N, C-alpha and C positions, 0 to 999 in steps of 0.2 A: 334807333332805340333794337336793343338786344333782343331776338327770341329768346323766348321763355326756355331755360334748360329743362328736358323731359328727359327723365331716368329711364332705363332699360330693366322692365319689369324682371330681366333673368338676372340680372348684374349681382345682386344680392344672395344668391342662390349657393348653398356649399355643395362644393363638387363634391362626388361620392370619394371617397378615398380607392386609390388603384392595391388592385392585390397586388402580392408579391408575384414576381415572375418566376415561373420554376425552371431549374436547368436545361431541360429539354425545350424542343420548340413544336407546336403542331404542325402538319403539312399544310393547312391553311396559311398559318403563320409563314412559313418555306414562299408560299408561293407568292403570297401577297410581296412580299420584300423582293423580289426577283426583278433583275433591272429588265426590261424591254430590249430585245434584239434594236429595232427601231426605235425610238422614244417619240416620231412623229407618226409614224403607221397607226391606222385603225385597227382596233383589238379584232380577230375573227383568225378562220383557218387559213394555212399557207405559211410562205416564207417570211410574212411581214411580220406575225405572230411569233416566233421561235423571242426563245430567251437567251441571253447573253450566258457563257461560262462564268463564275465569279474568279477574280483575278488567283492566280496561282493552281486553279482546275487543269489539268491537261484535255486540250482544246479537241484532241482527236481521238479520246478515249472511245466515244461510241462509235467513229468509224473502225478502228482497231477489232472491238470485238467483234463487230459484225464481218472485220475479214476473218481473224481466228477463225469464226463460227463455218464460214462459206469455203479455208481452206482445209478444215477437218472431213468435207463431203469425200473427196479422192482418197484419202485415209480410211475412211468405212468400207470405201470397196476392195483397197487393200487386205485390210482385216476381215472380210466377207469370204474373200478368194485364199486365203492364205493360212486363215488359223484353225489348225487340226479340232476335227467334230468330238474329241475326249482328250482330255489329259490327267495326268495325275497333279495333286497339290500336295504340298507337305504341312502347311497348317489352316487346311481348312475350315476345323472347329474353331481357331482362332480370330478367322475371319468372320465366321457369322456370330460368335459371341460376341466380337467387337463392334459390329453393324446393330444388332440387338441390343447392346449397351449403348450405343450412340441413341435409337430410338428413345428406350426408356430415359435416358439423363434430359433428351429433349422433349419429353412428353410431361415430366417432371418439372422440367425449368419454364415450360410453357403454362404448365396450370398454375406454380407459384407466382408468376410473373401476371398471370390475369388475376390472380387473387388479391394482388397487390396494386392492380390497377396500372400496372407499366403498360407503356405502349412499346417496351419491345418487346412485349411477347409477340406481336408481328412478326418479327426477325425469328425468334424461336420456333413460332408455328411454321411457318413458310421451310424452314430447314429440316423439320423434323417431316414435315408433308414428305420433301424430297426423299428422303430417306425410307420413309413406308413405303413410296411408289417402287423405289429402288428394293426395297426388300422381298416386294411383291412378284418385282418383273425378274430376280434372281431365282427366288423359290420356284417358280411356274416353268421358267426356262433350265432349270439344273436338275429337275427332280426327274427320276427317273418312271417310266412306265408303268401304268398301273393305280395301286392306291397310293403311293407317295404323290404322284401326280395330283389325282384325286382330292388327296388333303391340302396340297401348296396352293390348288385353287379355290380351293373352300375356305382358305387362312387367308388367300389375297381378296376375294369377295366379302367374305364376313366379316372381317378384322381389317387389316391393313389398307387396303382402298378407302373403305369407310372412314379409317381414323384419319387420314390423309387426307382425305375431303372436308370433315370437320376442322384440321388445323389450318386448309388453306380458307375454307370460310372465316374461322377466324382471324386470321390474319387480314383479308379483304375487309373486312367491316371493323376492324381495329382502326386501320389507316382511314377509311372512309368517314368514321366518327371520333375526330378527335374529341376529348373532352373539353368544353370550353369553360371550366375552372379549373385552373392551375397547377390545385395541388390535388386534383383526384385522377389522374391519369386519364385510362380507356375507359371509354364508354360504351360499352356492347349491351346487346339486348339476350344476351345467356342469364 
């Protein structure tokens, strides 16, 4: 005799419609779809938990970048010993106006992307933070002693470095908290 047929109570439930995918993928999605270095390895710290490079990606890019960074160390020594303490520059004002224009563009673009909840604001915020730190460094190190130096330090401590910190925090928070709603972009606490 056949056993009575028992239906699964969840068999007739309607499945929720799938949300349309956005053009970009979140960091979590990228991490979840990565191919493990060793498929049989147990997860955890160490070489067995490393990820493979996707096909077509240069495998040694990371090593090349580390090598370039290390190779610059002797160059820094050469610069420190051979550069003159003072110099005359033909396009001094153009250099400073250009740097400040890039900072303004970076801040405006980051703000616009943040208002649109676009996750690319992490990229522009990072670049803008680097520009602001660079500006603070050169303002302080190229200023003459006295009032000019005091003004440069005040600008660096009061405006440029706090703005760089704000941009860095924004970038980190944007990367850590990707939106779960594909149509909503970045979700921050701002």
